[in-house]
C-alpha positions in Angstrom: 7.8 -8.7 24.6 11.6 -8.3 22.9 13.3 -5.4 22.3 15.5 -4.7 19.2 16.1 -0.9 19.1 16.0 0.9 16.0 15.0 -2.1 14.1 11.9 -2.8 16.3 10.9 0.9 15.9 10.6 0.8 12.5 8.8 -2.1 12.3 6.6 -1.0 14.5 6.0 2.7 13.3 5.1 0.8 9.8 2.7 -1.9 11.3 1.1 1.3 13.0 0.6 2.6 9.7 -1.4 -0.2 8.1 -3.5 -0.2 11.0 -6.6 0.7 9.3 -9.9 2.2 10.6 -11.6 -1.1 10.4 -8.6 -3.8 10.5 -6.5 -4.3 13.6 -3.3 -5.8 13.5 -1.2 -8.0 16.1 1.8 -10.1 15.6 2.9 -13.1 17.7 6.3 -14.7 17.7 7.5 -18.6 17.4 7.0 -18.8 21.4 3.4 -17.3 21.4 4.2 -14.5 22.4 2.4 -11.1 21.4 5.2 -8.9 19.9 2.9 -5.9 18.4 -0.7 -5.1 18.9 -2.2 -1.9 17.0 -3.9 0.4 18.9 -7.2 -0.7 17.5 -7.1 -4.1 18.9 -7.7 -2.2 21.9 -10.2 0.0 20.7 -12.6 -2.9 19.3 -12.3 -4.9 22.6 -13.1 -1.9 24.7 -10.3 -2.0 26.6 -7.0 0.2 27.1 -3.8 -2.0 28.6 -1.1 -0.2 29.5 1.2 -2.1 27.5 1.2 -4.8 24.5 1.8 -8.1 27.2 -1.6 -7.3 28.2 -3.1 -8.3 25.2 -2.4 -11.9 26.2 -4.8 -11.0 29.3 -7.6 -9.4 27.1 -7.5 -12.3 24.8 -8.6 -14.7 27.5 -11.7 -13.0 28.4 -13.4 -14.0 25.2 -13.0 -17.8 25.0 -14.2 -18.2 21.4 -11.8 -15.8 19.9 -8.8 -16.9 22.7 -9.2 -20.3 20.8 -9.3 -18.9 17.5 -5.8 -17.2 17.8 -4.4 -19.8 19.6 -5.1 -22.4 17.0 -4.8 -20.0 14.0 -1.2 -18.7 15.3 -0.2 -22.3 15.7 -1.5 -23.5 12.3 0.5 -20.8 10.4 3.6 -21.1 12.8 3.5 -25.0 11.4 3.2 -23.7 8.0 -0.3 -24.8 7.4 -3.1 -22.6 6.0 -5.9 -21.3 8.4 -8.5 -19.8 6.6 -10.4 -16.6 7.9 -13.4 -16.6 10.5 -16.4 -14.7 11.7 -16.7 -14.8 15.5 -19.3 -12.9 17.7 -17.6 -10.6 20.4 -19.0 -8.8 23.0 -16.4 -6.6 24.5 -16.0 -4.8 27.7 -17.7 -2.2 27.2 -20.9 -4.6 26.5 -21.1 -3.9 22.7 -21.6 -7.0 20.4 -20.4 -7.5 16.9 -19.5 -9.7 14.3 -15.6 -10.2 13.7 -13.4 -11.5 11.1 -10.4 -12.7 12.1 -7.4 -14.1 9.3 -3.9 -15.0 9.9 -1.1 -14.5 7.6 3.1 -15.1 8.2 4.9 -11.6 8.7 8.2 -11.1 8.0 9.5 -8.8 10.6 13.0 -8.4 12.8 14.5 -10.9 10.4 12.4 -13.3 11.8 9.0 -15.0 11.1 6.1 -14.0 13.0 2.0 -14.9 12.8 0.5 -12.0 12.2 -3.7 -12.1 13.4 -5.8 -9.6 11.3 -8.9 -8.6 13.1 -11.9 -7.0 11.5 -15.2 -5.5 13.0 -17.8 -6.6 9.8 -20.9 -5.5 11.8 -20.7 -2.3 10.6 -20.2 -3.4 7.0 -23.4 -2.3 4.5 -22.0 -5.1 2.2 -24.5 -8.7 2.6 -21.4 -10.1 3.0 -17.6 -10.1 4.2 -15.9 -10.0 0.8 -14.9 -6.0 1.4 -13.3 -7.1 5.0 -11.8 -10.4 3.6 -10.2 -7.9 0.6 -8.9 -5.4 2.9 -7.1 -8.5 5.3 -5.7 -9.6 1.9 -4.0 -6.7 1.2 -2.9 -6.2 5.0 -1.3 -9.2 5.1 0.8 -8.4 2.2 1.9 -5.5 3.4 2.5 -7.7 6.4 5.0 -9.9 5.0 6.8 -7.1 2.8 7.7 -4.6 5.9 10.7 -6.2 6.4 12.1 -5.1 3.6 10.6 -1.8 3.9 12.2 -1.0 7.4 15.4 -2.4 5.8 14.6 0.2 3.0 14.1 3.1 5.1 16.9 2.6 7.2 19.2 2.9 4.5 17.6 6.1 3.5 18.3 7.3 6.6 21.4 6.2 7.1 22.5 7.6 3.8 20.4 11.1 4.9 22.1 11.3 8.0 25.9 10.5 6.5 25.0 13.0 3.7 23.9 15.8 5.9 26.9 15.3 8.3 29.5 15.5 5.3 27.6 18.9 3.8 28.4 20.3 7.4 31.9 19.5 7.5 32.5 20.9 4.1 30.6 24.2 4.5 33.2 26.1 2.9 32.8 24.0 -0.2 29.6 25.3 -2.1 30.1 22.3 -4.7 30.4 19.6 -1.7 27.4 20.9 -0.2 25.4 21.4 -3.2 26.5 17.8 -4.0 25.2 16.0 -0.8 22.5 18.5 -1.0 21.2 16.4 -4.1 21.7 13.2 -2.8 19.7 13.7 0.4 16.8 15.0 -1.8 17.1 12.1 -3.8 16.7 9.6 -0.5 13.9 11.3 0.8 12.2 11.7 -2.5 12.5 8.0 -2.7 11.2 7.5 0.9 8.3 9.4 0.0 7.6 7.2 -3.1 7.8 3.9 -0.9 5.6 5.2 1.8 2.9 6.2 -0.7 3.0 3.1 -2.3 3.1 1.3 0.9 -0.1 3.3 1.8 -1.6 3.0 -1.4 -1.8 -0.9 -1.3 -3.5 -0.6 2.1 -6.2 1.4 1.3 -9.8 0.5 0.3 -10.6 -0.6 -3.1 -13.1 1.8 -3.5 -11.3 4.6 -5.6 -11.8 6.3 -9.0 -10.2 5.1 -12.3 -8.2 6.9 -14.1 -5.4 6.6 -17.2 -2.3 5.2 -15.6 1.3 4.3 -16.6 1.8 0.5 -16.8 5.9 0.8 -16.3 5.4 3.5 -13.9 3.8 1.1 -11.4 5.9 -2.1 -12.2 8.9 0.0 -11.3 7.3 1.5 -8.3 6.4 -1.9 -7.3 9.8 -3.4 -8.2 11.7 -0.7 -6.1 9.5 -1.7 -2.9 10.0 -5.1 -3.1 13.9 -4.9 -4.4 15.0 -5.9 -0.5 13.2 -9.1 -1.0 14.2 -9.8 -4.5 17.8 -9.6 -3.7 17.8 -11.6 -1.0 15.9 -14.1 -2.6 18.6 -14.5 -5.2 15.8 -13.5 -7.9 16.8 -11.5 -11.4 14.4 -9.7 -13.0 14.4 -9.5 -16.5 12.3 -6.6 -18.6 10.7 -6.5 -21.9 9.1 -3.4 -22.1 8.4 -2.6 -25.8 7.1 1.1 -24.9 5.2 2.4 -22.0 1.3 1.7 -22.4 -1.2 3.7 -20.6 -4.3 1.5 -19.2 -7.5 2.4 -17.3 -8.1 1.5 -13.9 -7.0 2.1 -9.9 -3.4 2.6 -9.3 -3.6 0.8 -6.2 -5.6 -2.1 -7.1 -3.4 -3.1 -10.2 0.2 -2.3 -7.6 -1.5 -4.7 -5.5 -2.0 -7.4 -8.4 1.5 -6.9 -9.2 2.3 -7.3 -5.7 1.1 -10.7 -5.2 2.1 -12.1 -8.6 6.0 -11.0 -7.8 5.8 -12.4 -4.5 4.2 -15.8 -5.3 6.7 -15.8 -8.3 9.5 -15.3 -5.6 7.9 -18.2 -3.2 8.0 -20.6 -5.9 11.9 -20.5 -6.5 13.0 -20.4 -3.0 16.9 -21.4 -4.4 16.9 -18.5 -6.3 15.8 -18.2 -10.2 14.5 -15.8 -13.1 11.5 -13.4 -13.8 10.9 -12.2 -16.7 8.4 -9.5 -17.1 7.0 -8.2 -20.3 4.5 -5.2 -21.6 3.0 -5.3 -24.5 -0.7 -4.0 -26.1 -3.1 -6.9 -27.7 -6.3 -6.3 -29.1 -7.6 -3.6 -27.2 -5.6 -4.6 -24.0 -2.5 -4.3 -22.4 -0.9 -7.0 -21.4 1.6 -7.9 -18.7 2.8 -11.1 -18.6 5.0 -12.5 -15.4 7.3 -15.3 -16.3 8.7 -17.2 -13.4 11.4 -20.3 -13.5 10.1 -22.0 -10.8 8.7 -25.8 -10.9 5.5 -25.0 -12.3 2.4 -26.6 -11.5 -0.1 -29.6 -12.0 -3.7 -28.9 -13.9 -5.5 -29.7 -10.8 -3.8 -27.1 -8.7 -4.1 -24.8 -12.1 -7.9 -25.4 -11.7 -8.0 -23.9 -8.2 -5.4 -21.3 -7.8 -7.9 -18.6 -8.1 -10.2 -20.0 -5.3 -10.3 -18.2 -2.0 -8.5 -19.4 0.7 -7.0 -22.2 -1.6 -2.8 -21.9 -0.7 0.5 -24.0 -2.2 2.0 -22.7 0.6 2.0 -25.4 3.0 5.5 -26.5 3.4 7.0 -24.6 6.6 10.2 -23.5 4.4 11.5 -20.4 5.9 12.1 -19.3 2.8 8.0 -19.4 1.4 5.9 -16.8 3.0 2.7 -18.6 4.4 -0.6 -16.7 3.1 -4.0 -16.3 3.6 -4.8 -17.8 0.1 -6.9 -14.6 -0.2 -4.2 -12.9 -2.9 -4.7 -14.5 -6.2 -8.6 -14.3 -5.5 -8.5 -10.5 -4.5 -6.4 -9.9 -7.8 -9.1 -11.7 -10.1 -12.2 -9.4 -8.7 -10.1 -6.3 -8.4 -9.5 -6.8 -11.8 -12.9 -7.8 -13.1 -14.3 -4.5 -11.4 -12.2 -2.4 -13.9 -12.6 -4.4 -17.0 -9.3 -6.5 -16.4 -8.4 -10.2 -16.2 -5.9 -12.7 -15.1 -5.3 -15.8 -16.3 -2.2 -18.7 -15.7 -0.3 -21.0 -17.9 1.9 -23.4 -16.1 3.4 -27.0 -16.8 5.2 -29.1 -14.0 9.1 -28.7 -14.7 8.3 -25.7 -16.8 7.6 -22.5 -14.5 4.6 -20.6 -14.7 3.0 -17.9 -16.6 0.5 -14.9 -14.9 -1.0 -13.0 -17.9 -2.9 -9.9 -16.4 -4.9 -7.6 -19.5 -5.6 -4.1 -18.5 -7.8 -1.9 -20.2 -6.2 0.4 -23.0 -6.3 3.9 -22.4 -5.4 6.6 -25.1 -5.9 9.5 -23.1 -3.6 10.8 -20.8 -3.7 13.9 -18.0 -1.1 16.1 -16.5 -1.5 16.3 -12.5 -0.7 20.2 -12.4 -3.4 22.8 -11.7 -5.1 24.3 -14.9 -4.2 28.0 -15.5 -6.7 30.6 -16.8 -6.2 33.7 -18.3 -7.4 35.5 -15.2 -5.8 33.0 -13.0 -3.6 33.4 -9.9 -0.2 32.9 -11.1 2.2 34.1 -7.9 1.6 34.0 -4.5 4.0 37.2 -3.9 2.3 39.8 -1.3 -0.2 36.8 -0.5 -1.2 36.4 3.6 -0.5 32.6 4.4 -1.0 31.0 8.1 0.5 27.8 8.3 -0.1 25.6 11.4 1.7 22.5 12.6 3.1 20.8 15.8 6.1 20.2 14.1 8.6 23.1 14.4 10.8 22.0 11.3 7.6 21.4 9.0 6.0 24.7 9.4 9.4 26.7 9.2 10.3 25.1 5.9 7.0 26.1 4.8 7.3 29.6 5.8 10.6 29.9 4.3 9.8 28.4 1.0 6.4 30.7 0.5 8.3 33.6 2.0 11.1 32.9 -0.7 8.4 33.0 -3.3 7.1 36.9 -2.1 4.6 35.7 0.5 4.0 36.8 3.9 3.9 34.0 6.0 2.4 33.5 10.3 3.5 30.4 11.7 2.1 28.7 14.5 2.3 25.1 16.5 -1.4 24.5 18.0 -5.2 24.8 17.1 -5.7 27.1 19.6 -2.7 29.4 18.3 -4.3 29.3 14.7 -7.4 30.6 16.1 -5.9 33.3 17.9 -3.8 34.5 14.7 -7.0 34.3 12.5 -8.8 36.5 14.9 -6.5 39.0 14.7 -5.0 39.0 11.0 -6.7 38.1 7.4 -5.2 35.6 5.6 -5.6 34.7 2.0 -4.7 31.0 2.5 -4.0 28.5 5.4 -2.3 25.2 5.7 -3.3 23.5 9.0 -2.1 20.2 9.9 -5.0 17.7 10.9 -3.6 16.3 13.8 -2.2 18.4 16.5 -2.7 18.6 20.2 -5.7 19.8 21.7 -7.9 21.9 18.5 -7.2 20.7 15.6 -8.6 18.7 12.6 -12.3 19.2 11.6 -13.0 21.1 14.8 -10.1 23.5 14.0 -11.3 24.1 10.3 -15.1 24.5 12.0 -13.8 27.2 14.3 -11.2 29.4 11.6 -14.5 29.5 9.1 -16.5 31.1 11.9 -13.9 33.6 12.2 -13.2 34.0 8.3 -15.9 31.8 6.2 -14.1 32.3 2.8 -10.7 31.1 4.1 -9.1 28.9 1.7 -7.8 25.7 4.0 -5.5 23.0 3.3 -5.1 20.0 5.4 -2.0 18.9 5.6 -1.8 14.9 7.0 0.5 11.6 6.4 -2.8 9.4 6.5 -6.1 9.9 4.2 -8.5 12.3 5.1 -12.1 12.6 4.4 -12.9 16.5 3.4 -15.4 18.2 5.2 -18.6 19.6 4.3 -18.1 23.1 6.6 -15.4 24.0 4.2 -16.2 23.7 0.7 -12.8 25.6 -0.4 -10.6 23.3 1.7 -8.2 21.1 0.1 -5.7 18.3 0.8 -1.7 18.0 1.2 -0.2 14.7 1.4 2.6 14.4 3.6 5.1 13.7 2.7 5.6 16.3 0.0 8.0 18.7 -2.2 7.8 22.0 -1.6 6.9 22.8 -5.0 4.0 21.2 -4.0 3.0 23.9 -1.5 3.3 26.7 -4.0 0.8 24.6 -6.6 -1.6 23.9 -4.1 -1.7 27.1 -2.6 -1.9 28.7 -5.8 -4.8 25.8 -7.1 -6.9 26.8 -3.5 -6.4 30.8 -4.4 -7.9 30.2 -7.9 -10.9 28.5 -6.8 -11.8 30.7 -4.2 -11.9 33.7 -6.8 -14.0 31.6 -9.2 
């Protein structure tokens, strides 16, 4: 396994985030050696290797899986398309299951690696594997943009570290410190937005639809892909007459936009222009993406939305090898919410994708409602904060105390339970993943002591709320300090209803 210092660590952290409950990721370099394997690989196959190089031996235990991985890695490395397949496997624990295996080029560590995506389909409630293939398609897209995201995070961290040092060196100058802190805060919010979008695209398609700003989603996606767009020498031209509000799933629409923009980049390996327009037409919002690439032949247009059909077979290092699922996923995701996608193209004239989204005339505020008898201040409120990251616990404590609350901070689940037994709290912030007692088990223990305690669960990942904690709420990391107070006020109001 190669070593690349902080760059490798950033890439592997992002790949770890992308590893889902039902989809595992492994990557192989140009020599066919495994560079990364997510923990879920080992969970699926019933083994616990001590390091990533053990994955090669693990794969040889099942000849069909071994041959499929070798064949797929070789094909994708040569610029060919290898379709996803289903394989029956019996793991080391003797558990049999059916696994979907798919392959895609991942642009990592300034080089191209082959991503192998493994999904256990035997637990699916669907009669076919389309949900699993859809998830694999999303993760393949994410793997392809990981290098750009890691680059963006490294730039943000460089800025944050540098301006933190400047603030320390100018401690006697309030204006200099204030300016530095504004830059640090702006970079932190930028990192938060990128992480949210990254996780959002990887999330399951089964989520509620809502009223959404089309322009806001476009700008977030363009920011997420900014490093790739810049390196590909693509100029972006916006034509937004006005912002329009559509009805749909933010993550599904974001995934559609990512696929179309990246397809346009692949069509222009030597650079070019991408024109993006938003307008209202006949009760829908139309978003048009027009590139200056070579265009497509009629027979290619007829098949462009077929699953596993891909034009990316040249092996050109500038072209991202695909699973052939991207546009098929886009079409199906849009259909589910009343949208559609079509393509117009001629050889030598570029390509234009038009996405139609249901129009929504409703707007919503993300702020909690405030009733006449609602809680308006946290002054005098007693709060428990449990987080094994001391900086986060102290940050919440300081923020809430500045607003008049009384706060007790602890670093483990056992300490949280002891504090709850010794004191009565009006609310609790609890990190979902702490050493020892944590998660829903900790929630149950706390509620056993104080049955009406409003609990706010904190995590960087999505958490399924427990039925044992009816007053519980969720606060996604990273968060603003204003979010902390708003969430606290919200659960206090709900507790008093």
